[in-house]
C-alpha positions, 0 to 999 in steps of 0.5 A: 560738347567734346571737341577732340582734334586728331591729325589727318591720317598719313602713311608716315610712321615715326622711326623708333629711336635707338637708345644709345644709353643702353649698353646692348645697343652700343655693343650692337652698333659699335663694330659696324660704326668703327668699320664705316668710320675707317672706310670714310677716313680712307675715302676722305684721305684724312690724316690720323691726327684729324681722324682722332680729333673727329672721334673726340680727341682720342689718343694715338694708341687707342686709335690704332687699337680701334683700327686693328680690333674694332670689336669694342663698345663705344661710348654715346659721344663717339657713336654720335660723332660717327653717325653724323660723319657717316650721314655727311658722307652719304649725303655727299655721295647723293649730291655729287659724284664719287670723286667730288664727294670724297674731295669736298671735305678738303676743298675750300668752301665759300659757303657762309658757314665755312667762310673760305675754310675747308669743311674738314677744318670747320668740323675739327674746330667745331666738334659735335655741334659743327658735325650736326650743322654740316649734316643739316646743311647737306640734308637740306641741299638733298631736299632741294632747299 
């Protein structure tokens, strides 16, 4: 007796994951990631020090070089950080009007997660894990949870 189980048919097609360990993929994504990041920095009116910290604590000289010439290959950590931040940016613009979406990051927030601090402060102090958590929070809100 052969008991095989199968998932019901659906239209769901899994997304093919990008292999960020492959240099060719990082080369393909890096310039667009940096351009998007610097637009986000302008929209959120971030200080350069905060922007550098969000990228993982890069130096002043590296930051201004990246800003001037975004044609470079970023490391996995940096692309991941930028991906989370751009996802946060997108989710905010879906949830709120443009003005509030761009101010949200700098406004004190009473959500238990932030404890009265600004989301930016939370991101700066929590690094990559905090970016992931904020992204999940906003994605859950978008989904109606």
